[in-house]
N, C-alpha and C positions, 0 to 999 in steps of 0.2 A: 877046235883043233889045238893041239899043244904046239906052241911056238918055241918056248924055252924048255928043253928037256932037263936042264940042270936044276931049274926052279919049279918045274911043272906049272908054267904060266900059259894060259890059253889066249887065243886071239880075242875072245870075249872079255877077259880080264883087262887086256891092254886097251881095247876100245872103250870100255866103261870108265876106266881110270882117266883116259884122255878126255872123255866127255865131262867128267867131274872137274878136271883141271881147267878146261877152257870155259866152263859155264859157272864157275864159282864166283863169289863176291870179288875176289882179287885173282883174275885169271893168270895162270902161269903158262909159259911156253913149254909144251909137253915134249921134252926130249926123251929118247929111250931110257937114259939113265935116271931121269927124274921120275918117269912113270914106274920103273922098277922099284925105285926108292919108296914111292907112295904105296906100292904093294908089299913093302917090307922085305924086298929082295935086292940083290945086286947081281950084276952080270958076272959070270964066271968065265966061260970060254968065248963068249961074244959071237958065237956062230949065228945066233938068232938076231943079231943087230940089224941086218938089212931088212929082214922080214918084219921085225917089230917096228922099224921106221916106216915101212909101207902101211902097216895097220894104223899107225898114228896119223899119217897123212890122210888115209881114207876116212878115219873118224872125224878129222877136222873138215874134210870136204863134205861129209854128211852134215856137219854142223852148219856149213854154209847154206844148206837147203832149209835150215830151220828158220822160222820167222824172226827169232831173236838173235840170229847168228851175227848180224852186223853189230849189234850191241856188244856181244861177247868179244868179237874181234876188236872192236874199238876200245873196249876196256883193257884187253890184253896189250894193245899197242901203247896205251897210256901208261900201263903198269911197267912196261919194259922200256920206256923212253927215258933216257938219262940226260937229254939235252935241256938246257935252260933257255928261256926267252929273254931278249933284251938285256942280257948281261946280269940278270938277277938270279939268285939261287931260289929255285922253287922245289918244293916237295910235292910229288904227285902221288895221290893215293886213290885207287879205284877210278871213279869218274869225277872226283873232286880235285881241285887245285887249291893249295893254300900257300900264300907267299910268306916267306921267312918262317 
């Protein structure tokens, strides 16, 4: 089904891109804007935004049923975490941590 008439983006396009984003080596938080960017598009009228967000949430929920979902979600949490531990500056990449 077409979700975005301005860009001819389907629900399948959004779901597959979301899956790619959360299951890659460095998972990204799949916001509607970022998903559209990965598809080479940008939102125009944004009427599709609520429906696109629902499709993204459903795709992430389906990933939770996947055997490797916890690994994907854990990597995404590490990749998006900007806090440092014990006052040291740490750079976090993927599932690795390297001090200084």
